[in-house]
C-alpha positions as CSV (number, residue, x, y, z in Angstrom):
1,X,16.7,-17.6,-3.7
2,X,14.7,-19.5,-1.0
3,X,16.1,-19.5,2.5
4,X,13.7,-22.2,3.8
5,X,15.8,-23.2,6.8
6,X,15.2,-20.1,8.8
7,X,13.4,-21.1,12.0
8,X,12.2,-18.5,14.6
9,X,10.4,-19.0,17.8
10,X,9.1,-16.7,20.5
11,X,11.2,-17.0,23.7
12,X,9.4,-14.3,25.7
13,X,7.2,-11.2,25.3
14,X,10.0,-9.4,23.5
15,X,12.5,-12.2,22.8
16,X,13.0,-14.1,19.6
17,X,14.9,-17.4,19.4
18,X,16.7,-17.9,16.1
19,X,16.9,-21.7,16.0
20,X,18.6,-21.9,12.7
21,X,19.4,-19.7,9.7
22,X,21.7,-19.7,6.7
23,X,22.0,-16.4,4.9
24,X,24.2,-15.1,2.1
25,X,26.7,-12.5,3.2
26,X,28.8,-11.0,0.5
27,X,28.4,-14.1,-1.6
28,X,29.1,-16.6,1.1
29,X,26.6,-18.8,2.9
30,X,26.8,-18.0,6.6
31,X,25.2,-20.2,9.2
32,X,24.0,-18.2,12.2
33,X,24.8,-19.3,15.7
34,X,21.5,-20.1,17.5
35,X,20.7,-17.1,19.7
36,X,17.9,-15.5,21.6
37,X,17.7,-11.8,20.7
38,X,15.7,-9.1,22.4
39,X,13.5,-6.7,20.5
40,X,12.8,-3.2,22.0
41,X,9.2,-2.7,23.0
42,X,6.8,-0.8,20.7
43,X,7.6,2.9,20.3
44,X,5.5,5.0,22.7
45,X,5.1,8.8,22.7
46,X,3.7,11.0,25.4
47,X,2.6,14.2,23.5
48,X,2.0,17.2,25.7
49,X,0.9,20.7,24.8
50,X,0.4,20.1,21.0
51,X,-1.0,23.4,19.6
52,X,-4.0,23.5,17.4
53,X,-5.3,26.7,15.9
54,X,-9.0,27.2,15.1
55,X,-10.3,23.8,16.0
56,X,-12.9,22.6,13.5
57,X,-16.4,21.4,14.5
58,X,-16.5,17.6,15.0
59,X,-18.5,16.1,12.1
60,X,-19.9,12.7,13.1
61,X,-21.3,12.0,9.7
62,X,-17.9,12.2,7.9
63,X,-15.6,9.3,7.3
64,X,-14.0,8.5,10.6
65,X,-10.6,9.7,9.5
66,X,-12.0,13.0,8.4
67,X,-14.3,14.1,11.3
68,X,-12.0,16.9,12.6
69,X,-8.5,17.8,13.3
70,X,-5.7,15.2,13.3
71,X,-3.2,14.7,16.0
72,X,0.2,15.8,14.6
73,X,2.1,12.7,15.5
74,X,-0.4,10.4,13.9
75,X,-0.8,12.1,10.5
76,X,-0.5,9.8,7.6
77,X,-0.7,11.2,4.0
78,X,-4.3,12.3,4.2
79,X,-5.6,10.3,7.2
80,X,-4.4,9.2,10.6
81,X,-2.8,6.1,11.9
82,X,-5.8,4.1,13.1
83,X,-5.7,2.6,16.6
84,X,-2.4,4.3,17.5
85,X,-3.8,6.7,20.1
86,X,-4.8,5.7,23.6
87,X,-8.0,7.8,23.5
88,X,-8.4,7.6,27.2
89,X,-5.3,9.8,27.6
90,X,-6.6,12.5,25.3
91,X,-7.4,15.9,26.7
92,X,-7.9,19.5,25.5
93,X,-6.9,22.6,27.4
94,X,-7.0,26.3,26.8
95,X,-3.3,26.6,27.8
96,X,-0.4,24.2,27.5
97,X,-0.3,22.3,30.8
98,X,-2.9,24.6,32.5
99,X,-6.0,26.6,31.9
100,X,-9.4,25.3,31.3
101,X,-9.7,21.5,30.8
102,X,-12.5,20.9,28.3
103,X,-15.0,18.0,28.6
104,X,-15.5,15.3,26.0
105,X,-19.1,15.1,24.8
106,X,-19.8,18.6,26.0
107,X,-17.0,20.7,24.6
108,X,-15.3,18.4,22.1
109,X,-15.6,14.9,20.6
110,X,-13.0,12.5,19.3
111,X,-13.3,9.4,17.1
112,X,-12.1,6.4,19.1
113,X,-10.2,4.5,16.4
114,X,-8.9,7.2,14.0
115,X,-8.4,9.9,16.7
116,X,-9.8,12.8,14.7
117,X,-11.3,15.4,17.0
118,X,-13.2,18.7,17.0
119,X,-15.2,21.2,19.0
120,X,-18.9,20.8,19.7
121,X,-21.4,23.6,19.1
122,X,-22.6,25.1,22.3
123,X,-19.5,24.0,24.2
124,X,-16.9,26.1,25.8
125,X,-14.3,26.0,23.0
126,X,-14.7,29.2,21.0
127,X,-14.8,29.1,17.2
128,X,-11.4,30.1,16.0
129,X,-9.8,29.6,19.4
130,X,-6.4,28.0,20.0
131,X,-6.3,24.9,22.1
132,X,-3.6,22.5,23.3
133,X,-3.9,18.8,23.4
134,X,-2.3,16.0,25.3
135,X,-2.3,12.3,24.4
136,X,-0.3,9.0,24.5
137,X,0.2,7.2,21.3
138,X,2.4,4.6,19.5
139,X,4.3,4.5,16.2
140,X,5.0,1.6,13.9
141,X,8.5,0.1,13.5
142,X,10.3,-2.6,11.6
143,X,13.4,-4.0,13.2
144,X,15.8,-6.4,11.5
145,X,17.6,-9.5,12.8
146,X,20.9,-9.7,11.0
147,X,23.9,-12.0,10.9
148,X,27.6,-11.0,10.3
149,X,30.3,-13.0,8.5
150,X,31.2,-14.7,11.8
151,X,27.7,-16.0,12.2
152,X,26.8,-13.7,15.1
153,X,23.2,-12.4,15.3
154,X,22.2,-8.9,16.3
155,X,19.1,-6.6,16.1
156,X,18.9,-3.4,14.1
157,X,16.2,-1.0,15.3
158,X,14.1,0.6,12.6
159,X,13.0,4.2,12.4
160,X,9.4,4.6,13.8
161,X,6.7,6.1,11.5
162,X,3.0,6.6,11.7
163,X,2.3,4.7,8.5
164,X,5.2,3.6,6.4
165,X,8.2,2.6,8.4
166,X,11.1,1.1,6.4
167,X,13.4,-1.7,7.6
168,X,16.8,-0.4,8.7
169,X,19.6,-0.2,6.2
170,X,21.9,-3.2,6.5
171,X,25.5,-2.5,7.3
172,X,28.1,-3.9,5.0
173,X,29.2,-7.4,5.9
174,X,25.7,-8.4,7.3
175,X,22.8,-10.5,5.9
176,X,19.2,-10.2,6.7
177,X,17.6,-13.1,8.6
178,X,14.2,-11.7,9.5
179,X,12.3,-8.6,10.1
180,X,10.2,-8.1,13.2
181,X,7.0,-6.0,12.8
182,X,6.5,-3.9,15.9
183,X,3.3,-1.9,15.5
184,X,2.5,0.9,18.0
185,X,0.8,-0.1,21.2
186,X,1.7,-3.7,20.9
187,X,1.6,-5.4,24.3
188,X,3.9,-8.3,23.3
189,X,5.2,-10.1,20.3
190,X,3.2,-12.9,18.7
191,X,4.1,-15.2,15.8
192,X,2.3,-12.8,13.5
193,X,5.1,-10.3,14.1
194,X,7.9,-12.5,12.9
195,X,8.9,-12.2,9.2
196,X,11.7,-14.6,8.3
197,X,13.1,-13.5,4.9
198,X,12.6,-16.8,3.1
199,X,12.4,-15.4,-0.5
200,X,13.8,-11.9,-0.7
201,X,13.1,-11.4,-4.4
202,X,9.8,-11.9,-6.2
203,X,10.4,-15.0,-8.4
204,X,9.2,-13.5,-11.7
205,X,12.2,-11.2,-11.6
206,X,14.4,-14.3,-11.8
207,X,12.8,-16.0,-14.7
208,X,14.0,-15.4,-18.3
209,X,11.0,-15.9,-20.6
210,X,11.5,-17.4,-24.0
211,X,8.8,-15.2,-25.4
212,X,6.6,-12.4,-24.1
213,X,2.9,-12.7,-23.3
214,X,2.4,-9.5,-25.2
215,X,3.1,-11.4,-28.5
216,X,-0.1,-13.5,-28.1
217,X,-2.3,-11.3,-25.8
218,X,-1.3,-7.9,-27.1
219,X,-0.2,-8.5,-30.7
220,X,-1.0,-5.0,-32.0
221,X,0.8,-3.2,-29.2
222,X,3.7,-5.6,-29.5
223,X,4.0,-4.9,-33.2
224,X,4.1,-1.2,-32.5
225,X,6.7,-1.7,-29.8
226,X,8.9,-3.6,-32.2
227,X,8.4,-1.3,-35.1
228,X,8.8,2.0,-33.3
229,X,5.4,3.3,-34.3
230,X,3.7,5.5,-31.6
231,X,1.9,3.3,-29.1
232,X,-0.9,5.3,-27.5
233,X,-1.3,4.0,-23.9
234,X,-4.2,5.1,-21.7
235,X,-3.8,4.4,-17.9
236,X,-7.4,4.3,-16.7
237,X,-8.3,4.0,-13.0
238,X,-9.2,5.5,-9.7
239,X,-7.1,7.5,-7.2
240,X,-4.1,5.3,-7.5
241,X,-4.0,5.9,-11.2
242,X,-4.5,9.6,-10.5
243,X,-1.3,9.6,-8.6
244,X,-2.0,8.7,-5.0
245,X,0.3,8.3,-3.2
246,X,3.3,8.4,-5.4
247,X,5.9,11.0,-4.3
248,X,5.6,12.7,-7.8
249,X,4.4,12.0,-11.3
250,X,7.6,10.2,-12.3
251,X,6.9,7.6,-9.6
252,X,3.3,6.7,-10.6
253,X,3.0,3.2,-11.8
254,X,2.1,4.1,-15.4
255,X,5.1,6.4,-15.7
256,X,7.4,3.9,-14.3
257,X,6.0,1.2,-16.6
258,X,6.4,3.4,-19.7
259,X,10.0,4.4,-18.7
260,X,10.9,0.7,-18.2
261,X,9.3,-0.3,-21.5
262,X,11.3,2.4,-23.3
263,X,14.5,1.2,-21.5
264,X,13.9,-2.4,-22.4
265,X,12.9,-1.6,-26.0
266,X,14.8,1.6,-27.0
267,X,13.1,1.7,-30.4
268,X,9.6,1.8,-28.9
269,X,7.6,5.0,-28.9
270,X,5.1,4.8,-26.0
271,X,2.8,7.9,-25.7
272,X,1.1,7.9,-22.3
273,X,-2.1,9.6,-21.2
274,X,-4.0,9.1,-17.9
275,X,-7.7,9.1,-16.9
276,X,-7.7,8.7,-13.2
277,X,-10.6,9.7,-10.9
278,X,-10.2,9.5,-7.2
279,X,-12.8,7.6,-5.1
280,X,-14.5,6.2,-8.2
281,X,-14.9,2.9,-10.0
282,X,-15.7,1.8,-13.6
283,X,-19.4,2.3,-13.0
284,X,-18.7,6.0,-12.1
285,X,-17.2,6.6,-15.5
286,X,-20.1,4.8,-17.3
287,X,-22.7,6.8,-15.4
288,X,-21.2,10.2,-16.0
289,X,-23.2,12.3,-18.5
290,X,-21.9,13.1,-22.0
291,X,-19.5,16.0,-22.3
292,X,-18.2,15.8,-18.7
293,X,-14.5,15.2,-18.0
294,X,-14.9,11.6,-16.7
295,X,-17.6,10.4,-19.0
296,X,-16.5,7.0,-20.3
297,X,-16.8,7.8,-24.0
298,X,-15.0,11.1,-23.6
299,X,-12.2,9.9,-21.2
300,X,-11.6,6.4,-22.5
301,X,-13.2,5.7,-25.9
302,X,-12.8,8.9,-27.9
303,X,-9.0,9.2,-27.5
304,X,-8.8,5.8,-29.3
305,X,-5.9,4.4,-27.3
306,X,-4.0,1.4,-28.7
307,X,-3.6,-0.1,-25.2
308,X,-5.7,0.5,-22.1
309,X,-4.0,-0.3,-18.8
310,X,-6.8,-0.5,-16.2
311,X,-6.5,-0.3,-12.4
312,X,-9.5,-0.1,-10.1
313,X,-9.1,-1.1,-6.5
314,X,-12.5,0.5,-6.1
315,X,-14.1,-2.2,-8.2
316,X,-13.1,-4.7,-5.5
317,X,-16.7,-5.0,-4.3
318,X,-17.5,-7.0,-7.5
319,X,-18.1,-10.7,-7.4
320,X,-16.9,-12.9,-10.3
321,X,-20.4,-13.0,-11.7
322,X,-20.6,-9.2,-11.7
323,X,-17.2,-8.9,-13.3
324,X,-18.2,-11.2,-16.2
325,X,-21.2,-9.0,-16.9
326,X,-19.7,-5.6,-16.5
327,X,-16.2,-6.3,-17.9
328,X,-17.7,-8.1,-20.9
329,X,-19.4,-4.8,-21.8
330,X,-16.0,-3.0,-21.5
331,X,-14.4,-5.6,-23.7
332,X,-17.0,-5.1,-26.4
333,X,-16.4,-1.3,-26.4
334,X,-12.7,-1.7,-26.5
335,X,-12.9,-4.2,-29.4
336,X,-15.0,-1.7,-31.3
337,X,-12.1,0.8,-31.4
338,X,-9.4,-1.8,-31.8
339,X,-7.9,-1.2,-28.3
340,X,-6.1,-3.9,-26.4
341,X,-6.5,-4.3,-22.7
342,X,-4.4,-5.0,-19.6
343,X,-6.3,-5.5,-16.3
344,X,-4.3,-5.0,-13.2
345,X,-5.3,-6.9,-10.1
346,X,-5.4,-4.5,-7.1
347,X,-2.9,-3.9,-4.4
348,X,-3.7,-4.9,-0.8
349,X,-5.7,-2.5,1.4
350,X,-6.5,-2.3,5.1
351,X,-6.8,-5.9,6.5
352,X,-10.3,-5.3,7.7
353,X,-11.3,-4.2,4.2
354,X,-10.0,-7.5,3.0
355,X,-11.8,-9.5,5.7
356,X,-8.5,-10.5,7.2
357,X,-7.7,-10.5,10.9
358,X,-3.9,-10.1,10.2
359,X,-1.5,-8.2,8.0
360,X,0.1,-11.6,7.0
361,X,-2.0,-12.0,3.9
362,X,-0.2,-14.3,1.3
363,X,-3.2,-15.3,-0.8
364,X,-5.6,-12.6,-1.8
365,X,-9.0,-13.4,-0.2
366,X,-11.1,-11.0,-2.3
367,X,-13.6,-12.5,-4.7
368,X,-12.8,-9.6,-7.1
369,X,-9.3,-10.9,-7.7
370,X,-10.5,-14.4,-8.4
371,X,-13.1,-13.0,-10.8
372,X,-10.5,-10.9,-12.7
373,X,-8.3,-13.9,-13.1
374,X,-11.2,-16.0,-14.3
375,X,-12.4,-13.3,-16.7
376,X,-8.9,-12.8,-18.2
377,X,-8.4,-16.5,-18.7
378,X,-11.8,-16.9,-20.4
379,X,-11.5,-14.0,-22.7
380,X,-7.7,-14.1,-23.4
381,X,-7.2,-10.7,-21.8
382,X,-3.8,-9.7,-20.5
383,X,-3.5,-9.6,-16.7
384,X,-0.9,-7.8,-14.6
385,X,-1.3,-9.7,-11.4
386,X,0.0,-7.2,-8.9
387,X,-1.9,-8.9,-6.1
388,X,0.6,-11.8,-6.3
389,X,3.4,-9.4,-5.6
390,X,1.7,-8.0,-2.6
391,X,1.1,-11.5,-1.2
392,X,4.8,-12.3,-1.7
393,X,5.8,-9.4,0.7
394,X,5.4,-11.8,3.6
395,X,8.2,-14.0,2.3
396,X,10.3,-10.8,1.7
397,X,9.9,-9.9,5.4
398,X,7.7,-6.8,4.8
399,X,4.3,-6.2,6.4
400,X,2.2,-5.0,3.4
401,X,0.4,-2.3,5.4
402,X,3.7,-0.4,5.7
403,X,3.4,0.4,2.0
404,X,0.1,2.3,2.4
405,X,0.8,6.0,2.8
406,X,-2.7,6.9,4.1
407,X,-3.0,3.8,6.2
408,X,-6.0,2.7,4.1
409,X,-5.5,2.1,0.4
410,X,-2.9,4.4,-1.3
411,X,0.5,2.7,-2.0
412,X,3.8,4.5,-1.8
413,X,6.5,4.5,-4.5
414,X,7.3,0.9,-3.7
415,X,3.7,-0.1,-4.3
416,X,3.6,1.8,-7.6
417,X,6.8,0.1,-8.7
418,X,5.1,-3.2,-8.0
419,X,2.3,-2.3,-10.4
420,X,4.9,-1.4,-13.1
421,X,6.8,-4.6,-12.5
422,X,3.6,-6.7,-12.9
423,X,2.8,-5.0,-16.2
424,X,6.4,-5.4,-17.5
425,X,6.0,-9.2,-16.9
426,X,3.8,-9.1,-20.0
427,X,6.6,-7.6,-22.1
């Protein structure tokens, strides 16, 4: 369902003018009365006297999100919310609100973007000593503009979160017109913050296919699904395949996929195994020595899977030319053992890692994604194009970064479910 007539304009630093909108509310098309609504300013916190025991040494050579302690209010799954602290307000004291005020550069250091901090050797903060920190920071939020059955517009304020804020739950009798992305420390709204919900459901979910792609691209796997023979599925990938950051094993994309496959084809007998190695790519497996856990032959070839489902966001550095070379070798090895192959295009990661100045990324700019699509078309390889679903989030009213639990590259359960949905399109 496309709601193409939603027109929003900025009417002030924190005002949005809804010029027109027609939204379904309990099955009826409701036309909203044009209105200017006010959005609350970005969520700001003044943290005082936050206790930290045994402050670690600051490590300037570590990744910026891992150089020391993390401020409690900005902790994401394994990192911090980048850019959310006003570092100029950060201070460390020996007592909450009093005591010795320690000096940056002499006693401690803090990373300016990721706000990780630690003591400096030779400074006044003793090893193992308790300290108290003060700072100002922001949290992210998604607010919703909704319309009721009478056509009246209102704003629902979302719950702030360091990394993964969700839109507010819609009350009964209302329809969603737009979401407003309110990241922490935002000075004023811009057009980039406005997310009219023009297509709330990814269109593939609405299309009834006359046949499955698996029949032509994965004939051996398809035959086993239909016959009920055991279908050995190997999920091969990096930290995402290893589980990050699904809430539990049942919510990993490969488990969700297998459960959906079984539900759709009750006679099928999928047998799932996983070879996921965090922080690595396909080359890492190929370079591992024989006999080690993640050696390519040991982890991928020797189990002789019927179907290999491959996810490597860490391969995203590859150009189309490199993909053709490297993935052609993988194809040869898989063909030698009679395995069929699904390549998953990766989810979106931090905008700067995608060379994007904004979170409004509808078309994936990464050469890797183009290369995977070209490779799969050329070699008749099945592709689960998850990247398309992440690009569609703009039309659904969702800033894609709010699905990244660690603020960098690990999707939450919603992101894992998108992988599974993309794979299921083949079946």
